N, C-alpha and C positions, 0 to 999 in steps of 0.2 A: 464120591455123594455125587450127581451129574451138574452140567456146567450150560447154563443156556448161553450158549453160543449166537455173534451178526453172523448173515451171510450178507455176504456187500454184490456178488453178479448173480446175473439168470443163471449161468453155467451150476452157481454151487448150490443157485435151488433147486434144479431139475434133479441135479447128484440128488438131494438129500432127500428128495418126495420118488426117488426112482423114475424118473421122467416118467410123473403122470399126465394126463394127459391136460386138466385145467393149465399145469403151468408150462405144458409146452403150447398150449393153443388156444388159453384165455388171459393168462400172465405175458408170459412171449416178451416180445420189444417192448411191451411196456410196464416191464420191473421196474419198481422202485424202490433201494436200498432202507435202511436195509430187511432184511428177513429175519427171524430169530430162527429159532432151532435147537430143542433138547432131548438128549437120551434119558428112555426113564426107568432102561435096562433090560428092554424090550424092543422096543420099535422105537424113532424119532416122530417128532409132535414139529409141523416147523409150520411155523404164525408167521402171515407176506401180506402184502398191500393188494386190495385187486380194488376194483372201482366197478358201482353198479352197475348196471344197464343204461341208467343214463348219466351215465358218470360218474356221478358224487364218489369220493374216494373213502375208502376203509378202509376192509382188513377179514382174510377166513384163514382159519387154520386147517392141516391136512394132518390124520393123527389119531391118538386114545387119548382116554380123560384123564388118565393121571399123566399125559402129557400136557395136554390144556392146563392143568391146575399148577402143570410146576410154572409152566410160563408166565402165564395171567398170577400165578404167586408174585412173581420179577418184578420189584419196581419198575427197571427199566423200560418192561416190555407189555408191563399193563398201562404207564403212562403210554407208550406209543399205540397202545388201538385205543384208548378213547381222545389223544391229543393231532396235534397234525391237521384239524381239519378229517379227521377219522368221522364218519356220522354214523356206522354199523360193522357191527361183525354177524358172517358166515360162520355160523363151525359143521361138522359132521350129526347129520340126522339120530338126537337122543340122545347128546351132549351137552344142552342148552342148559340144564343144571347148574355143571360145574361154574357154567358161566352168570348164571342168577346169582350166586352163592357171594359169589368174588365183584361185580360189575351191577352200574343201576341201572338197570336196561329199562325201553319204556316195551310198550303192548304195540307196535309197530311193526309188522315182518310178518313172517311164518315158513312154511315147508315148502321147499322146491328141487326143484328135482333139475342135474345141469347135464346137456346130454354131447353125443359128437360125434362124426361119423366123417373117415376121409375115403370113403366111398360115393361112386358113383349110385343113385337111386338108379331105382326100375323102372321102366317107362311106366307112365299114365296115360287113361285116356283122359283127354279133356287139357292136356296140355296146352295143347295145338291152341288153344281157348285162349291161353295165359295174353295178357296185354303187359305194355307199360304205364304207370300211373305218374304223373307226373307236375312239379308242383303247386302247376293253379290248380289243380281237385283236389289241394291242402285239407281244406274244411269240407269236401264233400268225403274225404276218407276218415276225417276223426269222426263224423257224425255218423259213418256208416261203425265205425268200433263202438261209438257209445251206443249204438242200437241194438249190437248183435253180439258183441264182446265184451260185456263193464268192467272186466278183471284185467283187462287187456293192461302189458305195460308196453305198449307200442307207440308208441307218436309221431308219426307221421311228419316229415320234415323237419322235424325239431333241431336235425343234427345238420353239419355236412357228412355225406359219404355212403346217406341211406339212399338205399333202391324199393323204390317202391312196386309192388306188381297186380296186376287182377283179375277178373273172370265178369266177363259184361250180360245183362240178358242182351239175347239177338233181334229182341225186337224194342224193347224198350229202353235201349243204353245202359238200364243202370246198374250198381256191382252187384254181383252176388256174391262173390271172394274177395278177401284184399289177407294182402301180405307184404311184410316188411323185412326189409336187413341191410345193418350194418355193425360193419368191424368195431369187435371188441376190441382193448388194453395192443393184444398181441397180433390183429390186424384182420386174425378168423371174423367172417361174415359172419352172425347170429342172427337168425330168424326172433322175429316178435308181432307180433299185430297178427297173426293166422286167425280169419276170422271167413265163414260161412252168414249168410242169410239168414233169418231163424227157416222159415218160411220153404227153404232150398235146402235142408239137409242132409246126407244120404244121399247127394246126385256125385258127389266125387271130389267132387269143386277142391274141396280142401287138401285135399290129396296131390291135384292135380297143382296148386299155387304151393305149397311146400316142395311138391317134385320138381317143379322149373326152380324156385331157390340157392334149392341144390342142390341143381346140375349146374350153374354158373360158377356158386363158390367153388365148388372142389374144383370146375376145369380152370374158375380164377383163380387160387389160393391151394389148392388143396387141401381140403377142411371145409366142414361148415359145425358148427353147433347149435346152442341156444336151449333156451330156460322153459321150466313151465313149471305151472301150480301141478303137487305131488300125488293131489286128489282128482287131475286130468285123465282117470282111465282110456276114458277115447279118446282123443288127441295121444297117449302113452301109443297106442294100439296104433296107431297111421301112422307117428316117428317111429315102431320100432321093422311097421313093415318097410319102410323107406331107408332102414338100414340107421338108423341111426341106435348108438348102445349110449348106457347110461355112464356116466365118466362119474357123477359127485351127490347127491341125495346130502340136502343142506338144513339148515334153519338157520335161517337170520332173524336179527336183531338190528335194530336203529337207536340207536339214545336219546335221553331226554325224550 
């Protein structure tokens, strides 16, 4: 009979998941003990603390449907997943049904992919036009995202450590494109709020902003990451062209 066991250090977590990039680049130095692991007879499944992109505590799981069921059937793990201020759970795409059979999930959440890279992106036309956006332009940045990317999770200057850049129209000075970067729990710069004026799409400004932010992240920390809605195929093609690879396909749900 398989036994659920606690993991108390980042090294134990990284070893348990075989060096998975989520554990290294998304959790990393932000690891909060304990995590929990169980062997379903074929593979190891691990549940661990993970903050949302806005810093809200929750948990995530890497592994199999059988392993996930075994973890959630353990009273200690189930109480850990839903308690301690945790407000959300992310599981591999296709496994949310296992959770719904065992926990009372809310409707809020969805499918999203976590992407990462350690490579410098290719040089993109227009990168030289990318300029910094400082906190004095917070309202302008917020309004731009509301108009041109209403689904975004980007929150300009909402937390310390954010970097925001954009491209401005040479004649009017108005924003044409915008994007931000914020360190995740591991310290990896994580992109958010990449948006382009609806009337200026197709001109390459989204690629210029993304390449600029990615280049700064890789030069500064050795890696860059981002989360994207799973149905955004246009963004996916752009990110893959710039060297990003999919590290995890998640389904997330918020409790209550």
